[in-house]
A tleap script that builds the chain and sets N, CA, C and O, in Angstrom:
source leaprc.protein.ff14SB
mol = sequence {
  NMET HIE ILE GLY ASP LYS ILE LYS GLU VAL
  MET LYS GLN ASN ASN VAL SER VAL GLU GLN
  LEU SER ASP THR ILE GLY SER GLU LEU SER
  ASN THR TYR ARG ILE LEU LYS LYS GLU ASN
  MET ASP ILE THR LEU LEU LYS ARG ILE SER
  LYS ALA LEU ASN HIE ASN PHE PHE ASP ASP
  ILE SER GLN ASP ILE SER LEU GLN THR ASN
  LYS GLN THR ASN THR CGLN
}
set mol.1.N position { 25.040 -28.845 34.245 }
set mol.1.CA position { 23.680 -28.873 34.831 }
set mol.1.C position { 23.286 -29.333 36.167 }
set mol.1.O position { 23.736 -30.277 36.816 }
set mol.2.N position { 22.134 -28.282 36.530 }
set mol.2.CA position { 21.621 -29.102 37.553 }
set mol.2.C position { 20.494 -29.460 37.213 }
set mol.2.O position { 19.747 -28.559 36.832 }
set mol.3.N position { 19.673 -31.641 37.226 }
set mol.3.CA position { 19.058 -31.275 36.639 }
set mol.3.C position { 17.629 -30.764 37.102 }
set mol.3.O position { 16.732 -30.306 36.394 }
set mol.4.N position { 17.654 -30.989 38.663 }
set mol.4.CA position { 16.167 -31.058 39.734 }
set mol.4.C position { 15.628 -29.319 39.159 }
set mol.4.O position { 14.527 -28.852 38.866 }
set mol.5.N position { 17.281 -28.642 39.204 }
set mol.5.CA position { 16.448 -27.210 39.132 }
set mol.5.C position { 16.045 -26.903 37.750 }
set mol.5.O position { 15.217 -26.023 37.511 }
set mol.6.N position { 16.661 -27.671 36.754 }
set mol.6.CA position { 15.929 -27.378 35.202 }
set mol.6.C position { 14.596 -27.732 35.227 }
set mol.6.O position { 13.745 -27.180 34.529 }
set mol.7.N position { 14.214 -29.317 36.595 }
set mol.7.CA position { 12.829 -29.088 36.132 }
set mol.7.C position { 11.748 -28.333 36.985 }
set mol.7.O position { 10.543 -28.134 36.830 }
set mol.8.N position { 12.702 -27.977 37.988 }
set mol.8.CA position { 12.169 -26.383 38.807 }
set mol.8.C position { 11.613 -25.473 37.646 }
set mol.8.O position { 10.424 -25.277 37.394 }
set mol.9.N position { 13.104 -24.767 36.751 }
set mol.9.CA position { 12.281 -24.030 35.546 }
set mol.9.C position { 11.164 -24.894 34.703 }
set mol.9.O position { 10.122 -25.251 34.155 }
set mol.10.N position { 11.604 -24.878 34.864 }
set mol.10.CA position { 10.148 -26.171 33.272 }
set mol.10.C position { 9.157 -25.743 33.831 }
set mol.10.O position { 8.370 -24.882 33.436 }
set mol.11.N position { 9.161 -26.737 35.419 }
set mol.11.CA position { 7.448 -26.370 36.500 }
set mol.11.C position { 7.048 -24.967 36.463 }
set mol.11.O position { 5.879 -24.651 36.242 }
set mol.12.N position { 8.038 -24.054 36.685 }
set mol.12.CA position { 7.452 -22.630 36.634 }
set mol.12.C position { 6.916 -22.353 35.201 }
set mol.12.O position { 5.739 -21.999 35.266 }
set mol.13.N position { 7.368 -22.395 33.992 }
set mol.13.CA position { 7.224 -22.236 33.003 }
set mol.13.C position { 5.832 -22.918 32.305 }
set mol.13.O position { 5.350 -22.741 31.187 }
set mol.14.N position { 5.587 -23.391 32.934 }
set mol.14.CA position { 4.418 -24.516 32.946 }
set mol.14.C position { 3.389 -23.794 33.459 }
set mol.14.O position { 2.360 -23.595 32.814 }
set mol.15.N position { 3.606 -23.294 34.798 }
set mol.15.CA position { 2.654 -23.344 36.188 }
set mol.15.C position { 2.237 -24.798 36.439 }
set mol.15.O position { 1.132 -25.227 36.107 }
set mol.16.N position { 3.413 -25.714 37.194 }
set mol.16.CA position { 3.407 -27.032 37.527 }
set mol.16.C position { 3.519 -26.849 38.864 }
set mol.16.O position { 4.536 -26.381 39.377 }
set mol.17.N position { 2.263 -27.281 39.657 }
set mol.17.CA position { 2.827 -27.239 41.134 }
set mol.17.C position { 3.934 -28.375 41.424 }
set mol.17.O position { 4.218 -29.099 40.470 }
set mol.18.N position { 4.551 -28.587 42.592 }
set mol.18.CA position { 5.492 -29.860 42.857 }
set mol.18.C position { 4.493 -30.661 43.303 }
set mol.18.O position { 4.867 -31.833 43.295 }
set mol.19.N position { 3.029 -30.483 43.810 }
set mol.19.CA position { 2.091 -31.327 44.260 }
set mol.19.C position { 1.900 -32.325 43.267 }
set mol.19.O position { 2.180 -33.521 43.356 }
set mol.20.N position { 1.163 -31.437 41.878 }
set mol.20.CA position { 0.891 -31.891 40.351 }
set mol.20.C position { 1.676 -33.127 39.803 }
set mol.20.O position { 1.328 -34.278 39.537 }
set mol.21.N position { 3.215 -32.265 39.715 }
set mol.21.CA position { 3.965 -33.213 39.377 }
set mol.21.C position { 4.053 -35.028 40.528 }
set mol.21.O position { 3.971 -36.250 40.399 }
set mol.22.N position { 4.221 -34.188 41.333 }
set mol.22.CA position { 4.340 -35.395 41.897 }
set mol.22.C position { 3.118 -36.859 42.084 }
set mol.22.O position { 3.357 -38.016 42.430 }
set mol.23.N position { 2.026 -36.315 41.759 }
set mol.23.CA position { 0.629 -37.318 41.376 }
set mol.23.C position { 1.199 -37.306 40.279 }
set mol.23.O position { 2.235 -37.870 40.630 }
set mol.24.N position { 1.347 -37.088 39.135 }
set mol.24.CA position { 2.110 -37.245 37.506 }
set mol.24.C position { 2.744 -38.509 37.551 }
set mol.24.O position { 2.415 -39.451 36.830 }
set mol.25.N position { 3.847 -38.541 38.573 }
set mol.25.CA position { 4.646 -39.450 38.323 }
set mol.25.C position { 4.866 -40.030 39.244 }
set mol.25.O position { 6.019 -40.349 39.534 }
set mol.26.N position { 3.446 -40.455 40.246 }
set mol.26.CA position { 2.733 -41.134 41.267 }
set mol.26.C position { 4.215 -41.597 42.285 }
set mol.26.O position { 4.889 -42.625 42.361 }
set mol.27.N position { 4.257 -40.479 42.852 }
set mol.27.CA position { 5.730 -40.565 43.903 }
set mol.27.C position { 4.929 -39.412 45.215 }
set mol.27.O position { 4.332 -38.371 44.940 }
set mol.28.N position { 5.174 -40.054 46.807 }
set mol.28.CA position { 4.809 -39.530 47.063 }
set mol.28.C position { 5.666 -37.332 47.294 }
set mol.28.O position { 6.719 -36.884 46.841 }
set mol.29.N position { 4.699 -36.704 48.050 }
set mol.29.CA position { 4.782 -35.578 47.857 }
set mol.29.C position { 6.967 -35.460 48.308 }
set mol.29.O position { 7.751 -35.194 47.398 }
set mol.30.N position { 7.396 -35.681 49.561 }
set mol.30.CA position { 8.385 -35.431 49.821 }
set mol.30.C position { 9.375 -35.835 49.073 }
set mol.30.O position { 10.426 -35.194 49.073 }
set mol.31.N position { 9.168 -37.355 48.036 }
set mol.31.CA position { 9.849 -37.708 47.233 }
set mol.31.C position { 10.392 -37.351 46.381 }
set mol.31.O position { 11.558 -37.534 46.029 }
set mol.32.N position { 8.820 -36.266 45.556 }
set mol.32.CA position { 9.551 -35.185 44.828 }
set mol.32.C position { 10.495 -33.976 44.926 }
set mol.32.O position { 11.055 -33.474 43.951 }
set mol.33.N position { 10.625 -33.536 46.267 }
set mol.33.CA position { 10.792 -32.318 46.766 }
set mol.33.C position { 12.528 -33.129 46.842 }
set mol.33.O position { 13.500 -32.843 46.143 }
set mol.34.N position { 12.496 -33.460 47.187 }
set mol.34.CA position { 14.165 -34.399 46.991 }
set mol.34.C position { 14.712 -34.873 45.932 }
set mol.34.O position { 15.924 -35.014 45.768 }
set mol.35.N position { 13.150 -35.363 44.528 }
set mol.35.CA position { 13.986 -35.226 43.659 }
set mol.35.C position { 14.002 -33.837 42.842 }
set mol.35.O position { 14.118 -33.916 41.619 }
set mol.36.N position { 13.903 -32.702 43.383 }
set mol.36.CA position { 13.823 -31.618 42.475 }
set mol.36.C position { 14.735 -30.477 44.133 }
set mol.36.O position { 14.621 -29.328 44.559 }
set mol.37.N position { 15.494 -31.630 44.479 }
set mol.37.CA position { 17.328 -31.322 44.913 }
set mol.37.C position { 18.671 -32.052 44.328 }
set mol.37.O position { 19.879 -31.882 44.488 }
set mol.38.N position { 17.836 -32.973 43.551 }
set mol.38.CA position { 19.072 -33.982 43.138 }
set mol.38.C position { 19.811 -32.625 41.828 }
set mol.38.O position { 19.305 -31.632 41.304 }
set mol.39.N position { 20.981 -33.173 41.746 }
set mol.39.CA position { 21.827 -32.189 40.532 }
set mol.39.C position { 22.106 -33.600 39.224 }
set mol.39.O position { 22.187 -33.536 37.997 }
set mol.40.N position { 22.153 -34.252 39.754 }
set mol.40.CA position { 21.381 -35.741 38.363 }
set mol.40.C position { 20.146 -36.740 39.054 }
set mol.40.O position { 19.694 -36.477 40.169 }
set mol.41.N position { 19.703 -37.824 38.308 }
set mol.41.CA position { 19.029 -38.824 38.612 }
set mol.41.C position { 18.862 -39.856 37.757 }
set mol.41.O position { 18.915 -39.475 36.588 }
set mol.42.N position { 18.696 -40.915 37.876 }
set mol.42.CA position { 17.791 -42.267 37.107 }
set mol.42.C position { 17.510 -41.568 36.110 }
set mol.42.O position { 17.063 -40.421 36.126 }
set mol.43.N position { 17.883 -42.552 34.741 }
set mol.43.CA position { 17.532 -42.311 33.446 }
set mol.43.C position { 15.972 -42.765 33.238 }
set mol.43.O position { 15.371 -42.251 32.294 }
set mol.44.N position { 15.472 -43.450 33.848 }
set mol.44.CA position { 13.645 -43.948 34.826 }
set mol.44.C position { 12.914 -43.359 34.791 }
set mol.44.O position { 11.806 -43.437 34.261 }
set mol.45.N position { 13.685 -42.192 35.704 }
set mol.45.CA position { 12.766 -41.620 36.763 }
set mol.45.C position { 12.992 -40.380 35.822 }
set mol.45.O position { 12.061 -39.576 35.858 }
set mol.46.N position { 13.844 -40.117 35.139 }
set mol.46.CA position { 13.959 -38.971 34.284 }
set mol.46.C position { 13.055 -38.865 33.399 }
set mol.46.O position { 12.587 -37.814 32.962 }
set mol.47.N position { 12.747 -40.059 33.070 }
set mol.47.CA position { 12.191 -40.140 31.416 }
set mol.47.C position { 10.488 -39.794 32.018 }
set mol.47.O position { 9.819 -38.976 31.388 }
set mol.48.N position { 9.964 -40.402 33.111 }
set mol.48.CA position { 8.760 -39.711 33.973 }
set mol.48.C position { 8.389 -38.867 33.793 }
set mol.48.O position { 7.313 -38.814 33.198 }
set mol.49.N position { 8.825 -38.099 34.059 }
set mol.49.CA position { 9.715 -36.237 34.781 }
set mol.49.C position { 9.305 -36.217 32.990 }
set mol.49.O position { 8.130 -36.005 32.691 }
set mol.50.N position { 10.244 -36.426 31.982 }
set mol.50.CA position { 10.403 -35.853 31.216 }
set mol.50.C position { 8.821 -36.183 30.212 }
set mol.50.O position { 8.691 -35.727 29.076 }
set mol.51.N position { 7.773 -37.016 30.884 }
set mol.51.CA position { 6.602 -37.150 30.161 }
set mol.51.C position { 5.609 -36.661 30.846 }
set mol.51.O position { 4.461 -36.831 30.435 }
set mol.52.N position { 5.895 -35.871 32.166 }
set mol.52.CA position { 4.622 -35.521 32.805 }
set mol.52.C position { 4.921 -33.921 32.661 }
set mol.52.O position { 4.010 -33.189 33.050 }
set mol.53.N position { 5.928 -33.390 32.219 }
set mol.53.CA position { 6.247 -31.880 31.887 }
set mol.53.C position { 6.182 -32.005 30.351 }
set mol.53.O position { 6.274 -30.962 29.704 }
set mol.54.N position { 6.064 -32.928 29.842 }
set mol.54.CA position { 6.037 -32.619 28.192 }
set mol.54.C position { 7.528 -31.834 27.920 }
set mol.54.O position { 7.446 -30.644 27.616 }
set mol.55.N position { 8.541 -32.287 27.990 }
set mol.55.CA position { 9.268 -31.667 28.212 }
set mol.55.C position { 10.981 -32.486 28.037 }
set mol.55.O position { 11.514 -33.042 28.997 }
set mol.56.N position { 11.460 -32.426 27.015 }
set mol.56.CA position { 12.957 -33.305 26.967 }
set mol.56.C position { 13.941 -33.347 27.461 }
set mol.56.O position { 14.930 -33.319 26.728 }
set mol.57.N position { 14.099 -33.422 28.717 }
set mol.57.CA position { 14.690 -33.080 29.389 }
set mol.57.C position { 16.841 -33.489 28.851 }
set mol.57.O position { 17.877 -32.856 29.055 }
set mol.58.N position { 16.465 -35.110 28.002 }
set mol.58.CA position { 17.896 -36.002 27.656 }
set mol.58.C position { 18.195 -34.213 26.425 }
set mol.58.O position { 19.382 -33.887 26.417 }
set mol.59.N position { 17.445 -33.457 25.736 }
set mol.59.CA position { 17.924 -32.615 24.944 }
set mol.59.C position { 18.727 -31.938 25.843 }
set mol.59.O position { 19.954 -32.031 25.811 }
set mol.60.N position { 18.150 -31.295 26.607 }
set mol.60.CA position { 19.032 -29.825 27.802 }
set mol.60.C position { 20.037 -30.690 28.294 }
set mol.60.O position { 20.855 -30.018 27.666 }
set mol.61.N position { 20.764 -31.583 28.851 }
set mol.61.CA position { 21.740 -32.794 28.829 }
set mol.61.C position { 21.900 -32.181 27.825 }
set mol.61.O position { 21.862 -30.951 27.844 }
set mol.62.N position { 22.056 -32.678 27.016 }
set mol.62.CA position { 23.225 -33.036 25.509 }
set mol.62.C position { 23.650 -31.612 24.787 }
set mol.62.O position { 24.639 -31.484 24.065 }
set mol.63.N position { 23.066 -30.961 24.994 }
set mol.63.CA position { 23.125 -29.314 24.916 }
set mol.63.C position { 24.342 -29.215 26.041 }
set mol.63.O position { 25.539 -29.069 25.795 }
set mol.64.N position { 23.989 -29.281 26.768 }
set mol.64.CA position { 25.115 -28.281 27.778 }
set mol.64.C position { 26.090 -29.356 27.835 }
set mol.64.O position { 27.009 -28.983 28.563 }
set mol.65.N position { 26.410 -31.179 27.139 }
set mol.65.CA position { 27.449 -31.598 27.468 }
set mol.65.C position { 28.360 -30.855 25.921 }
set mol.65.O position { 29.521 -30.519 26.156 }
set mol.66.N position { 28.106 -30.741 25.187 }
set mol.66.CA position { 27.740 -30.084 24.138 }
set mol.66.C position { 28.793 -28.215 24.239 }
set mol.66.O position { 29.957 -28.023 23.888 }
set mol.67.N position { 28.105 -27.505 24.650 }
set mol.67.CA position { 28.357 -26.325 25.471 }
set mol.67.C position { 29.977 -26.799 26.540 }
set mol.67.O position { 31.012 -26.149 26.390 }
set mol.68.N position { 29.939 -27.337 26.994 }
set mol.68.CA position { 30.823 -27.944 28.025 }
set mol.68.C position { 32.639 -28.042 26.817 }
set mol.68.O position { 33.749 -27.512 26.781 }
set mol.69.N position { 31.691 -29.259 25.938 }
set mol.69.CA position { 33.134 -29.580 24.944 }
set mol.69.C position { 34.135 -28.535 24.750 }
set mol.69.O position { 35.328 -28.325 24.969 }
set mol.70.N position { 32.255 -27.512 23.819 }
set mol.70.CA position { 33.071 -26.676 22.785 }
set mol.70.C position { 33.959 -25.655 23.878 }
set mol.70.O position { 34.932 -25.130 23.336 }
set mol.71.N position { 33.812 -25.394 24.953 }
set mol.71.CA position { 34.386 -24.609 26.117 }
set mol.71.C position { 35.293 -25.396 26.129 }
set mol.71.O position { 36.157 -24.520 26.162 }
set mol.72.N position { 35.780 -26.172 26.131 }
set mol.72.CA position { 36.825 -27.097 26.466 }
set mol.72.C position { 38.222 -26.654 25.197 }
set mol.72.O position { 39.294 -26.049 25.150 }
set mol.73.N position { 37.387 -27.359 24.416 }
set mol.73.CA position { 37.859 -27.436 22.999 }
set mol.73.C position { 38.958 -25.739 22.956 }
set mol.73.O position { 40.171 -25.551 22.861 }
set mol.74.N position { 37.361 -24.488 23.122 }
set mol.74.CA position { 38.127 -23.263 22.907 }
set mol.74.C position { 39.474 -22.830 24.202 }
set mol.74.O position { 40.197 -21.866 24.454 }
set mol.75.N position { 39.310 -23.724 24.552 }
set mol.75.CA position { 40.721 -23.311 25.893 }
set mol.75.C position { 41.882 -23.700 25.176 }
set mol.75.O position { 42.873 -22.970 25.188 }
set mol.76.N position { 41.864 -24.933 24.458 }
set mol.76.CA position { 43.019 -25.969 24.756 }
set mol.76.C position { 44.063 -24.736 23.259 }
set mol.76.O position { 45.219 -25.008 22.934 }
savepdb mol mol.pdb
quit
């Protein structure tokens, strides 16, 4: 899972702009754009973004891990 893409998806669903997210997490706008390009990120940052968007990205990651594990089990 590309976490930046998932964050953008949730932002779009909730009609949250990059500027709004940037203000809410206390980040420079340029840094927020960089965050959205990241495939992975620091847990503390992801926690702030989760709170700002009222979305548990940790659940998404956990589900992704479960799917990957199931695929590996089924191919063996």
